[in-house]
Structures are given as structure tokens and as C-alpha cells.
SENU-823672 format. One line per field, with one value per residue: residue number from 1; chain; residue in three letters; z, x, y of N, C-alpha, C in turn. Coordinates in nm, 2 decimals, padded with zeros to 4 digits. Each point is the difference from the previous one (the first is absolute). Example, Ala and Ser with C-alpha at 12.3 -4.5 7.8 and 13.67 -1.06 7.14 Angstrom:
# residues 2
i <- [1, 2]
ch <- [A, A]
aa <- [ALA, SER]
n_zz <- [00.78, -00.07]
n_xx <- [01.32, -00.04]
n_yy <- [-00.57, 00.11]
ca_zz <- [00.00, 00.00]
ca_xx <- [-00.09, 00.09]
ca_yy <- [00.12, 00.11]
c_zz <- [00.00, 00.08]
c_xx <- [00.09, -00.08]
c_yy <- [00.12, 00.11]
END
This chain:
# residues 87
i <- [1, 2, 3, 4, 5, 6, 7, 8, 9, 10, 11, 12, 13, 14, 15, 16, 17, 18, 19, 20, 21, 22, 23, 24, 25, 26, 27, 28, 29, 30, 31, 32, 33, 34, 35, 36, 37, 38, 39, 40, 41, 42, 43, 44, 45, 46, 47, 48, 49, 50, 51, 52, 53, 54, 55, 56, 57, 58, 59, 60, 61, 62, 63, 64, 65, 66, 67, 68, 69, 70, 71, 72, 73, 74, 75, 76, 77, 78, 79, 80, 81, 82, 83, 84, 85, 86, 87]
ch <- [A, A, A, A, A, A, A, A, A, A, A, A, A, A, A, A, A, A, A, A, A, A, A, A, A, A, A, A, A, A, A, A, A, A, A, A, A, A, A, A, A, A, A, A, A, A, A, A, A, A, A, A, A, A, A, A, A, A, A, A, A, A, A, A, A, A, A, A, A, A, A, A, A, A, A, A, A, A, A, A, A, A, A, A, A, A, A]
aa <- [MET, PRO, VAL, TYR, MET, VAL, GLU, ARG, ASP, LEU, PRO, GLY, ILE, LYS, MET, GLU, GLN, LEU, ALA, ALA, ALA, GLN, LYS, ALA, ALA, ILE, GLN, ALA, GLY, LYS, GLU, LEU, THR, ALA, GLN, GLY, LYS, HIS, VAL, ARG, TYR, ILE, ARG, SER, THR, PHE, VAL, PRO, GLY, ASP, SER, LYS, CYS, MET, CYS, LEU, PHE, GLU, ALA, PRO, ASN, PRO, GLU, ASN, VAL, ARG, GLU, ALA, ASN, GLU, ARG, ALA, LYS, ILE, PRO, PHE, SER, LYS, ILE, VAL, PRO, ALA, VAL, ASP, LEU, THR, PRO]
n_zz <- [-00.98, -00.08, 00.08, -00.06, 00.03, -00.03, -00.03, 00.06, -00.09, 00.09, -00.04, 00.09, 00.02, -00.04, 00.11, -00.06, -00.04, 00.12, 00.05, -00.10, 00.04, 00.13, -00.03, -00.07, 00.11, 00.08, -00.08, -00.01, 00.13, 00.02, -00.08, 00.05, 00.12, -00.05, -00.04, 00.13, 00.03, 00.09, 00.05, 00.13, 00.00, 00.09, 00.00, 00.05, 00.01, 00.04, -00.03, 00.04, 00.11, -00.05, -00.01, 00.09, -00.09, 00.08, -00.11, 00.07, -00.08, -00.02, -00.04, -00.11, -00.05, -00.01, -00.11, 00.06, 00.10, -00.08, -00.06, 00.12, 00.04, -00.11, 00.01, 00.13, -00.07, 00.08, 00.02, -00.03, 00.10, 00.07, -00.03, 00.13, 00.01, 00.07, 00.13, -00.01, 00.11, -00.07, 00.13]
n_xx <- [01.78, 00.09, 00.05, -00.06, 00.09, -00.10, 00.10, -00.07, 00.02, -00.09, 00.09, -00.06, 00.01, -00.13, -00.06, -00.09, 00.11, 00.04, -00.13, -00.01, 00.12, -00.04, -00.11, 00.08, 00.09, -00.10, -00.07, 00.11, 00.01, -00.13, 00.02, 00.12, -00.05, -00.11, 00.10, 00.01, 00.00, 00.03, -00.09, 00.03, -00.08, 00.09, 00.09, -00.03, 00.11, -00.07, 00.10, -00.11, 00.07, 00.02, -00.14, 00.03, 00.00, -00.02, 00.00, -00.06, 00.06, -00.09, 00.11, 00.00, -00.02, 00.10, 00.02, -00.06, 00.08, 00.11, -00.04, -00.02, 00.11, 00.06, -00.07, 00.03, 00.10, 00.07, 00.05, 00.12, 00.09, -00.05, 00.03, -00.01, 00.07, -00.11, 00.00, -00.12, 00.02, -00.11, -00.03]
n_yy <- [00.11, 00.04, 00.09, 00.11, 00.09, 00.08, 00.08, 00.10, 00.10, 00.05, 00.09, 00.06, -00.13, 00.00, -00.01, 00.08, 00.07, 00.00, 00.03, 00.09, 00.04, 00.00, 00.05, 00.09, 00.00, 00.01, 00.08, 00.07, -00.02, 00.03, 00.11, 00.03, -00.02, 00.06, 00.07, -00.05, 00.13, -00.09, 00.08, 00.02, 00.11, 00.03, 00.10, 00.12, 00.07, 00.11, 00.07, 00.07, 00.00, -00.12, -00.01, -00.09, -00.10, -00.10, -00.07, -00.09, -00.08, -00.09, -00.06, -00.08, 00.12, 00.08, -00.07, -00.09, 00.03, 00.01, -00.11, -00.05, 00.05, -00.05, -00.12, 00.01, 00.03, -00.08, 00.12, -00.04, -00.01, -00.10, -00.12, -00.04, -00.12, -00.05, 00.01, -00.05, 00.08, 00.02, 00.01]
ca_zz <- [-00.11, 00.03, 00.03, -00.05, 00.04, -00.10, 00.06, -00.08, 00.04, -00.04, 00.05, -00.02, -00.02, 00.10, 00.06, -00.10, -00.11, 00.06, 00.00, -00.13, -00.05, 00.06, -00.07, -00.13, 00.02, 00.03, -00.13, -00.10, 00.05, -00.03, -00.14, -00.04, 00.05, -00.09, -00.12, 00.03, 00.05, 00.14, 00.08, 00.10, 00.09, 00.14, 00.08, -00.02, 00.11, -00.06, 00.09, -00.05, 00.01, -00.10, -00.12, -00.04, 00.02, -00.01, -00.03, -00.01, -00.09, -00.01, -00.14, -00.01, -00.06, 00.00, -00.12, 00.02, 00.09, -00.08, -00.10, 00.07, 00.03, -00.13, -00.04, 00.09, -00.02, 00.13, -00.01, 00.10, -00.02, -00.01, 00.05, 00.06, 00.08, 00.14, 00.09, 00.07, 00.13, 00.07, 00.08]
ca_xx <- [00.01, 00.08, -00.06, 00.08, -00.04, 00.00, 00.03, -00.05, 00.01, -00.13, -00.02, -00.13, -00.11, -00.11, -00.04, -00.09, 00.08, 00.07, -00.10, -00.03, 00.12, -00.01, -00.11, 00.05, 00.10, -00.08, -00.06, 00.10, 00.05, -00.11, -00.01, 00.12, -00.02, -00.10, 00.08, 00.11, 00.12, -00.04, 00.05, -00.10, 00.03, -00.01, -00.04, 00.09, 00.03, 00.03, 00.07, -00.03, 00.11, 00.11, -00.06, 00.05, -00.10, 00.06, -00.11, 00.04, -00.07, 00.04, 00.01, 00.11, 00.12, -00.01, -00.06, -00.14, -00.03, 00.02, -00.11, -00.12, 00.01, -00.01, -00.14, -00.08, 00.05, 00.05, 00.15, 00.09, 00.14, 00.07, -00.06, 00.10, -00.05, -00.02, -00.05, -00.12, 00.01, -00.13, -00.03]
ca_yy <- [00.09, 00.12, 00.13, 00.11, 00.13, 00.10, 00.13, 00.11, 00.14, 00.06, 00.14, 00.07, -00.09, 00.01, -00.13, -00.07, -00.06, -00.12, -00.11, -00.05, -00.08, -00.13, -00.08, -00.04, -00.10, -00.13, -00.04, -00.05, -00.13, -00.09, -00.02, -00.07, -00.13, -00.06, -00.03, -00.10, 00.06, 00.02, 00.12, 00.04, 00.11, -00.03, 00.12, 00.12, 00.09, 00.13, 00.09, 00.13, 00.10, -00.03, -00.03, -00.13, -00.11, -00.13, -00.10, -00.14, -00.09, -00.14, -00.04, -00.09, 00.07, 00.14, 00.04, 00.00, 00.12, 00.11, 00.01, 00.04, 00.15, 00.08, 00.00, 00.09, 00.14, 00.06, 00.02, -00.07, 00.02, -00.13, -00.12, -00.08, -00.11, 00.04, -00.10, 00.05, -00.05, 00.01, -00.12]
c_zz <- [00.04, 00.01, -00.06, 00.05, -00.11, 00.07, -00.10, 00.07, -00.05, 00.06, -00.04, -00.02, 00.12, 00.04, -00.10, -00.12, 00.04, 00.00, -00.14, -00.06, 00.06, -00.07, -00.14, 00.01, 00.02, -00.12, -00.10, 00.04, -00.04, -00.15, -00.05, 00.05, -00.08, -00.13, 00.02, 00.05, 00.15, 00.06, 00.09, 00.08, 00.14, 00.08, -00.04, 00.13, -00.06, 00.11, -00.05, 00.00, -00.10, -00.14, -00.06, 00.03, -00.03, -00.01, -00.01, -00.10, 00.01, -00.15, -00.01, -00.05, 00.00, -00.13, 00.01, 00.08, -00.09, -00.10, 00.07, 00.03, -00.12, -00.05, 00.08, -00.02, 00.13, -00.01, 00.11, -00.03, 00.00, 00.06, 00.05, 00.08, 00.15, 00.08, 00.08, 00.14, 00.08, 00.08, -00.04]
c_xx <- [00.09, -00.08, 00.10, -00.05, 00.02, 00.02, -00.05, 00.03, -00.13, -00.02, -00.14, -00.12, -00.10, -00.05, -00.10, 00.07, 00.08, -00.09, -00.03, 00.12, 00.00, -00.10, 00.05, 00.10, -00.07, -00.06, 00.10, 00.06, -00.10, 00.00, 00.12, -00.01, -00.09, 00.07, 00.11, 00.13, -00.04, 00.07, -00.11, 00.05, -00.02, -00.05, 00.10, 00.03, 00.04, 00.06, -00.02, 00.11, 00.11, -00.06, 00.04, -00.12, 00.07, -00.12, 00.05, -00.09, 00.06, 00.00, 00.12, 00.13, -00.03, -00.07, -00.16, -00.04, 00.01, -00.12, -00.13, 00.00, 00.00, -00.14, -00.09, 00.04, 00.04, 00.15, 00.07, 00.14, 00.08, -00.09, 00.11, -00.06, -00.01, -00.04, -00.11, 00.00, -00.13, -00.04, -00.13]
c_yy <- [00.12, 00.13, 00.10, 00.13, 00.10, 00.13, 00.10, 00.14, 00.06, 00.14, 00.06, -00.09, 00.02, -00.14, -00.07, -00.05, -00.12, -00.12, -00.05, -00.08, -00.14, -00.09, -00.04, -00.11, -00.14, -00.05, -00.05, -00.14, -00.11, -00.04, -00.09, -00.15, -00.08, -00.04, -00.10, 00.06, 00.05, 00.13, 00.04, 00.12, -00.04, 00.12, 00.11, 00.07, 00.13, 00.09, 00.14, 00.11, -00.01, -00.02, -00.14, -00.10, -00.13, -00.10, -00.14, -00.08, -00.14, -00.05, -00.10, 00.07, 00.16, 00.05, 00.01, 00.13, 00.12, 00.02, 00.05, 00.15, 00.08, 00.00, 00.09, 00.14, 00.07, 00.01, -00.08, 00.03, -00.13, -00.11, -00.09, -00.11, 00.05, -00.12, 00.06, -00.07, 00.02, -00.12, -00.06]
END
């Protein structure tokens, strides 16, 4: 299944807000998958000094990833295909 990276600019975000956003992304993915639109949150990397967050999702297309992030109400700047090299 393809992997997509969601890039975010999150200036001023607090760690508890970041944790809540992560939970919302996971839940949105589960809801969409239950509706037949597969999308699975994989993980995020946050760079506090730059207020940047990169999140990986698994989905058959970027539209499902976009819909999950919009449903979770998490801002993003772009969604791009990615290769997850986790061993």
C-alpha cells in the first residue's frame, strides 16, 4: 500500500495539543476505513525548533489522506508520496 507524508507548520503548538492531534488522526483513519476508504496513520516526527511536523499515512491514494486530515481538523501544507524506510 502506498505511503504519504503530510507536512505541517504548527507554530506555538503544545505537546498535549500535538498528542490530541495524533489521536484525532488515528480516529479519523479508523472512521474512514470503516466507511471503505482505507487510511492508516503510521507515525509523526515533530521538529520543535522549526515548528514542523511530518506525518506518515498508508492509503491507496492521497485523497483518503486529505480527507482524514480534514476530518481530524489538523492543518497541513501538503501531502506527498513517500517511502517509509523503517527496518
